[in-house]
C-alpha positions in Angstrom: -7.9 -21.9 -1.9 -6.7 -18.8 -5.1 -9.5 -17.2 -5.8 -10.1 -15.3 -9.0 -7.9 -12.0 -9.5 -9.2 -8.6 -10.4 -7.9 -5.3 -11.0 -6.3 -4.6 -7.3 -5.9 -6.9 -4.6 -5.1 -4.9 -1.6 -8.3 -4.9 0.5 -11.3 -7.2 -0.8 -15.0 -7.4 0.1 -15.6 -11.0 2.3 -19.2 -12.0 1.5 -20.8 -14.3 4.2 -18.7 -17.2 4.4 -16.4 -17.0 1.3 -12.6 -14.9 1.0 -12.4 -13.6 -2.4 -9.4 -12.1 -3.5 -10.1 -8.1 -4.8 -9.8 -5.1 -5.7 -8.2 -1.9 -3.7 -10.9 -0.9 -2.3 -12.7 -3.4 0.0 -15.1 -4.6 -1.7 -13.7 -5.1 -4.9 -12.6 -1.8 -5.8 -14.2 1.8 -5.9 -12.8 3.6 -8.6 -9.7 5.1 -7.4 -8.7 9.4 -7.0 -7.9 11.7 -9.7 -4.9 14.0 -10.7 -6.6 17.7 -10.5 -3.9 19.0 -12.6 -2.3 16.6 -15.5 1.0 17.8 -17.1 0.3 19.1 -20.8 0.2 15.9 -23.2 1.8 15.6 -26.5 -0.4 17.0 -29.5 -2.0 13.2 -30.4 -2.7 12.7 -26.7 -5.1 9.4 -27.6 -2.0 7.5 -28.5 0.5 8.9 -26.1 2.2 6.8 -23.7 3.3 7.3 -20.6 7.8 6.1 -19.9 10.3 6.2 -17.1 13.7 6.6 -18.8 16.6 5.8 -16.2 20.2 7.4 -16.4 22.9 7.5 -13.8 21.9 8.8 -10.6 22.7 12.4 -9.2 23.1 14.5 -12.4 19.9 14.2 -14.2 19.6 13.6 -18.2 22.6 15.1 -19.9 22.1 17.3 -22.9 22.8 14.4 -25.4 19.9 12.3 -23.8 17.4 15.5 -23.8 18.4 15.4 -27.3 17.7 12.3 -28.2 14.8 11.9 -25.8 12.8 14.8 -28.3 14.4 13.3 -31.5 12.4 9.6 -30.6 9.3 12.0 -30.0 9.3 12.2 -26.2 8.3 15.1 -23.9 10.2 15.2 -20.7 7.4 16.0 -18.0 9.8 15.6 -14.5 12.9 14.6 -14.2 13.6 13.2 -10.7 17.7 13.6 -10.7 19.0 12.7 -7.8 17.8 9.0 -8.3 18.2 9.1 -12.3 14.6 8.7 -13.3 13.0 10.8 -16.1 9.4 10.8 -16.8 8.5 11.0 -20.4 5.4 11.2 -22.7 5.2 9.9 -26.2 3.1 8.7 -29.2 5.7 7.4 -30.9 5.4 3.6 -30.2 8.6 2.7 -30.7 10.0 5.2 -27.8 11.2 2.8 -25.8 12.9 0.5 -28.2 14.9 3.7 -29.6 15.5 5.9 -26.6 17.1 2.4 -24.9 20.4 2.6 -27.5 21.1 5.9 -26.5 24.2 6.3 -24.6 23.4 7.6 -20.9 20.4 5.4 -20.6 20.3 2.9 -18.9 17.0 1.3 -19.1 13.6 2.8 -20.7 10.2 1.4 -20.3 6.2 2.3 -20.7 4.7 2.1 -17.4 1.2 1.1 -19.0 0.0 -0.7 -22.3 -3.0 1.7 -22.8 -2.4 5.0 -23.9 -3.3 8.4 -21.7 -5.9 8.3 -19.9 -6.2 4.6 -19.1 -9.0 2.8 -19.7 -11.9 3.1 -17.1 -12.6 0.6 -14.8 -15.0 -2.2 -14.6 -14.8 -2.2 -10.5 -17.9 -2.3 -8.2 -18.9 -1.8 -4.8 -18.3 0.2 -1.8 -17.0 -0.9 1.7 -19.7 -1.4 4.7 -20.5 2.1 6.0 -21.8 2.1 10.0 -25.1 3.5 10.4 -26.1 5.6 12.7 -28.2 3.0 14.9 -24.7 0.9 14.5 -22.9 4.3 15.3 -25.8 5.1 18.7 -25.5 1.5 19.8 -21.5 1.3 20.2 -20.2 1.0 23.5 -16.8 2.2 24.5 -15.7 1.7 28.3 -14.1 4.8 30.3 -10.9 6.2 28.5 -12.0 4.8 24.9 -13.1 6.3 21.8 -16.8 5.2 21.1 -16.3 3.2 17.9 -13.1 1.2 20.2 -15.0 -1.6 21.1 -15.5 -2.5 17.6 -12.0 -2.9 17.3 -10.8 -6.0 17.8 -7.6 -5.8 16.4 -6.1 -3.2 18.9 -5.9 -5.4 21.4 -4.7 -8.2 19.0 -1.5 -6.2 19.0 -1.2 -4.9 22.4 -2.2 -1.1 21.0 -5.2 -0.6 23.4 -2.2 -1.2 26.6 0.1 0.7 24.4 -1.9 3.5 24.7 -2.3 3.6 28.6 1.5 4.3 28.0 2.5 6.7 24.9 0.2 7.7 22.0 3.3 8.4 19.7 5.1 11.8 18.9 3.7 14.4 16.9 7.1 14.6 15.4 6.2 11.6 13.5 4.7 11.2 10.3 3.3 8.6 8.4 2.8 9.1 4.5 -0.4 7.1 3.1 0.8 6.8 -0.6 -2.2 5.8 -1.7 -5.6 6.7 -3.4 -5.9 10.3 -1.5 -6.9 11.3 2.1 -9.7 13.0 2.9 -8.2 15.8 6.0 -11.6 17.0 6.6 -12.9 14.2 8.6 -13.0 14.6 12.4 -10.6 11.3 13.1 -8.0 12.3 10.5 -8.0 16.4 10.9 -6.4 16.8 14.2 -3.6 14.9 13.1 -3.1 15.8 9.4 0.3 16.9 8.2 -0.5 19.6 5.5 2.9 20.2 4.1 4.2 15.8 3.7 0.6 15.8 1.6 0.4 16.1 -2.1 -1.3 14.6 -5.2 1.2 12.8 -7.3 -1.5 10.7 -10.1 0.7 12.8 -13.1 3.9 11.6 -12.0 5.1 15.7 -11.0 3.8 16.5 -7.5 0.7 19.1 -7.5 0.5 20.6 -3.8 -2.4 22.7 -4.5 -4.4 23.0 -0.9 -6.7 19.9 -1.2 -5.1 18.1 -4.2 -4.3 15.3 -1.9 -8.4 14.4 -1.4 -10.2 12.0 -3.5 -13.4 13.3 -4.6 -17.0 11.5 -3.6 -16.7 9.4 -7.0 -13.2 8.1 -5.9 -11.9 5.3 -3.4 -12.1 5.3 0.6 -9.2 3.1 0.6 -6.5 5.4 1.5 -9.0 7.7 3.9 -9.7 4.0 5.7 -5.8 3.3 5.7 -4.9 6.7 7.2 -7.5 6.3 10.0 -6.2 2.9 11.0 -3.1 4.6 11.5 -3.5 7.6 13.0 -7.3 8.7 14.0 -7.1 10.8 17.0 -7.7 9.6 20.5 -10.4 12.6 20.5 -13.5 11.2 21.8 -15.1 10.9 18.8 -15.0 7.6 16.6 -12.2 5.2 16.4 -8.8 5.5 17.5 -5.8 4.6 15.5 -2.7 2.4 16.2 -0.5 5.5 17.1 -3.2 8.4 17.7 -0.8 11.0 18.6 1.4 10.6 15.3 1.2 12.6 11.8 -0.3 11.2 8.9 -0.2 13.0 5.4 -2.0 11.7 2.4 0.0 11.3 -1.1 -2.3 10.3 -3.6 -0.9 8.5 -6.6 -4.1 6.5 -8.0 -5.6 7.9 -10.9 -9.8 8.5 -11.6 -9.3 4.6 -13.1 -7.9 3.3 -9.7 -4.5 2.6 -11.5 -1.0 3.3 -9.4 1.4 3.6 -12.4 4.9 4.1 -11.7 5.8 7.5 -12.3 3.3 8.4 -9.7 5.0 6.0 -7.5 8.2 7.3 -7.9 6.9 11.2 -7.4 5.0 9.5 -4.1 8.7 7.6 -2.6 10.5 11.2 -3.7 7.7 13.6 -2.0 8.0 11.7 1.2 11.7 11.4 1.2 12.0 14.8 0.5 9.3 16.1 3.4 10.8 14.6 6.3 8.0 11.6 6.8 9.5 9.0 9.0 7.5 5.6 7.7 5.2 5.0 4.7 2.5 2.8 4.1 1.9 1.2 0.6 -1.2 -0.9 0.2 -1.4 -1.4 -3.3 0.6 -2.8 -6.0 2.3 -1.2 -9.3 0.3 -1.4 -12.1 -0.6 -2.5 -14.9 1.4 -5.7 -13.8 1.2 -7.9 -11.0 4.6 -9.3 -11.3 7.4 -7.3 -12.9 10.0 -9.6 -14.9 13.5 -8.5 -15.3 13.8 -10.5 -18.4 11.5 -8.2 -20.1 13.0 -4.4 -20.8 9.8 -2.4 -20.4 9.1 -4.1 -17.0 12.7 -4.3 -15.6 12.5 -0.4 -16.0 10.1 -0.3 -13.9 11.8 -2.6 -11.3 14.6 -0.1 -11.9 13.0 3.1 -10.6 10.2 2.2 -8.1 13.3 0.3 -6.7 15.8 4.0 -6.9 12.8 5.5 -5.5 12.1 3.3 -2.3 15.5 2.8 -1.3 16.3 7.0 -1.6 13.1 7.3 0.8 15.1 4.7 3.2 18.2 6.5 2.8 16.3 9.9 3.7 15.2 8.2 7.0 11.4 6.6 5.6 10.4 2.8 7.0 8.4 1.4 3.9 5.9 -0.6 4.6 3.9 -2.9 2.0 0.9 -4.9 1.7 1.8 -8.6 0.9 -1.3 -9.3 -1.4 -4.9 -10.9 -1.3 -4.5 -14.2 -3.6 -3.7 -16.4 -1.1 -0.2 -16.5 -3.2 2.9 -18.5 -2.1 5.5 -15.6 -2.1 8.6 -18.3 -2.1 6.9 -20.6 -4.3 9.0 -21.3 -7.5 5.7 -20.7 -9.5 3.0 -18.5 -9.7 0.3 -18.4 -12.1 -0.8 -14.5 -13.1 -4.0 -14.4 -14.7 -4.1 -10.4 -14.1 -1.7 -8.6 -15.8 -1.4 -6.4 -17.9 -4.3 -5.4 -15.7 -5.0 -1.5 -17.9 -5.6 -3.6 -21.1 -6.0 -7.3 -21.8 -4.8 -9.4 -19.5 -3.5 -13.2 -20.3 -2.4 -16.1 -17.8 1.4 -17.0 -18.0 3.6 -18.2 -15.1 6.3 -16.2 -13.6 8.8 -17.3 -11.0 8.0 -14.6 -8.0 12.0 -14.5 -6.9 13.0 -12.8 -10.7 9.2 -11.2 -10.9 8.8 -9.0 -8.7 5.8 -7.6 -7.0 6.3 -3.9 -6.6 6.8 -2.2 -4.0 6.3 -5.3 -2.1 9.2 -7.0 -2.9 11.6 -4.7 -3.2 14.7 -4.5 -1.4 14.3 -3.0 2.5 10.8 -2.6 2.0 8.3 -4.2 5.3 6.4 -7.3 3.9 3.5 -7.4 5.8 0.8 -10.4 5.7 -2.9 -10.1 7.2 -4.2 -12.4 10.1 -8.0 -12.6 11.3 -9.8 -12.3 14.4 -8.2 -15.6 15.6 -4.8 -14.8 15.3 -4.8 -17.2 11.6 -3.6 -15.6 8.8 -6.8 -14.8 6.4 -7.8 -17.0 4.6 -6.8 -14.1 1.1 -3.3 -13.4 2.7 -0.1 -13.9 0.5 2.5 -15.5 2.1 6.3 -17.0 1.9 9.3 -17.6 3.8 11.7 -15.2 3.6 8.9 -12.6 1.7 6.8 -11.9 4.6 8.4 -10.0 7.5 5.5 -9.6 9.7 1.9 -10.3 10.4 -0.5 -8.0 11.8 -4.8 -7.9 11.6 -6.1 -7.2 8.5 -9.4 -8.8 8.9 -11.3 -12.4 7.3 -14.6 -13.4 6.9 -16.6 -13.8 10.4 -17.3 -17.2 9.3 -13.9 -18.1 9.4 -12.7 -16.2 12.4 -14.8 -14.4 14.4 -14.0 -11.6 17.1 -15.1 -11.6 20.6 -17.7 -9.3 21.5 -18.5 -6.3 21.4 -17.0 -6.5 18.3 -19.4 -7.9 15.7 -17.6 -8.0 12.6 -14.2 -10.2 11.6 -13.4 -7.3 9.6 -11.3 -3.6 10.1 -13.1 -0.8 11.3 -11.4 2.6 9.4 -12.3 6.3 8.6 -14.2 7.2 5.6 -14.2 10.2 3.5 -17.4 12.8 4.8 -17.1 11.7 8.3 -17.9 8.1 8.0 -16.6 5.1 9.8 -16.7 1.7 8.2 -15.6 -1.9 7.6 -13.0 -3.4 5.2 -10.7 -5.8 4.5 -7.4 -6.9 3.1 -3.5 -6.7 3.7 -4.0 -3.4 2.8 -5.5 -3.2 6.4 -3.1 -5.2 7.7 0.1 -3.3 6.2 -1.0 0.3 8.4 -1.3 -1.7 11.5 2.7 -2.3 10.9 3.2 1.0 10.0 1.3 2.8 13.0 3.8 0.1 15.3 6.5 1.3 13.3 5.6 4.7 14.2 5.6 4.2 17.8 9.2 2.4 17.6 10.2 6.0 16.0 8.3 7.6 18.9 10.1 6.2 21.2 13.1 6.2 20.0 13.7 9.3 17.6 17.0 9.0 16.6 16.7 5.2 15.3 17.7 5.0 11.8 14.9 2.9 9.0 17.6 -0.2 9.7 17.2 0.5 13.9 13.6 0.6 14.1 12.5 -2.4 11.2 15.3 -4.5 13.5 13.2 -3.1 16.7 9.5 -3.9 15.0 11.0 -7.7 13.9 12.9 -8.3 17.4 9.3 -6.8 19.3 6.9 -9.5 17.3 5.5 -12.2 18.9 6.7 -15.2 17.4 3.6 -17.4 15.8 4.3 -20.7 14.6 3.1 -21.9 11.4 -0.7 -23.1 11.3 -1.1 -26.6 10.0 -2.7 -27.6 8.5 -4.3 -24.7 7.7 -7.9 -25.3 6.5 -9.4 -21.8 6.7 -12.5 -23.0 5.5 -13.1 -26.5 7.4 -13.5 -28.5 3.9 -11.1 -31.0 4.8 -8.5 -29.6 2.2 -5.2 -27.8 2.9 -5.5 -24.3 1.5 -2.0 -23.2 2.0 1.1 -24.0 3.3 3.1 -22.7 6.4 7.1 -23.2 6.2 9.4 -22.1 9.1 10.3 -22.2 12.2 7.8 -20.5 15.4 10.5 -17.6 15.0 10.1 -17.3 11.3 8.1 -18.8 8.9 6.0 -18.0 5.7 2.7 -17.1 7.1 3.7 -14.7 10.3 7.2 -14.1 9.1 8.6 -12.6 12.7 5.5 -12.8 14.4 2.2 -10.7 15.0 3.5 -6.7 15.5 3.5 -6.0 19.2 2.4 -1.9 20.1 3.3 -2.2 23.4 7.1 -3.2 23.1 7.0 -0.4 20.6 6.4 1.9 23.4 8.0 0.2 26.6 11.5 -1.3 24.7 
């Protein structure tokens, strides 16, 4: 039951009785965040494009490469010398083709198909915000935050039991690479790590105070994710999966809601250099849903983000990413992608997901997370795939499909929203931060564990979950997805459901 595919797809709206794959913000994406300070563009910025030029790692671009970039009409915005990724702006439509021929350039490609700035978003919608009456009516048991009874997702991964033993360590930081985080929210402020926060929208870090925050007109997505991970257990609002750890905001989504390669590279590099222990990535890198290595532009984007994510892991970060919301089988031989490029005019194309990658979700070393609903079944929208999905966690689903037990009333996921509010969202966007929170608890329990060890424990501790067969989530008599694999590892749930209690007791 693959749904229509709009611009973004990490969180989604679920109208009553129906699951719809949608965009970055939970009800098809509210516009995402803005850069407070953009780099100086070439004179003819109306036709300028952004590029990544990949050179040998560790040395930065040579004098020869710099001269050839300038000769081809390029202006270097910044260079990540440790991984050999150079961000360039140019109004020359032949820039990438020209620079690829330069000695010392390994690959180069445009990070978008629309000139700077990108086309305006057409997304509409908003999360379901809790009303004052709903907040007042919520009843918490002793030792719980007021809204915790609405969070069916916490007992689903035994986080409520885990909190009786440990809330996590303040020495552990989870970076939310996303649309920005409102660190003034009363559930986020106590745990916010300002030093590990930044605005990376331009591809170059801007650490001006507050640059990581979304404006009132921008997406609440990153703020919701941050609360799911580390909302403080402070007698206010809700409780995060790891309410004792730190959380930071790395803003990588531009005003139109696009996550471009240069921003994503900047985000991983910032996390790597600021002692981040876990990164959460609930997005895909625009404008291509799948980046095909036989296309020279897309090949360069895969290479740049791969280098950055690997460097972050080398420096100690576990990278966690959402699997996506189209009910795609990512282990299939082919998928029809109707959404790329999403910043100009998309068109149908058939791709092999083993050769054309969703980045960072399908990159080596990244923990890929599928979504489950309140009954523990794969969410109607969640992507899946044997050997691709590593683990599962609550991301919500239509209450018509998977209704939670009282006192919870919604099958969606409660989280923090900018302006001191709380509300519901759903998607693999919401599943990924649950796993990021569990990884943070593991790191708290084992402070000297390497990323590889944290991932090994994450998978070993997961509660094995057998395939759902047949999977007819809407009850219409038709199979909506096929699960392959054994109880211990399969395409719907990977190694199983994340387990927060084991994270603090093993």
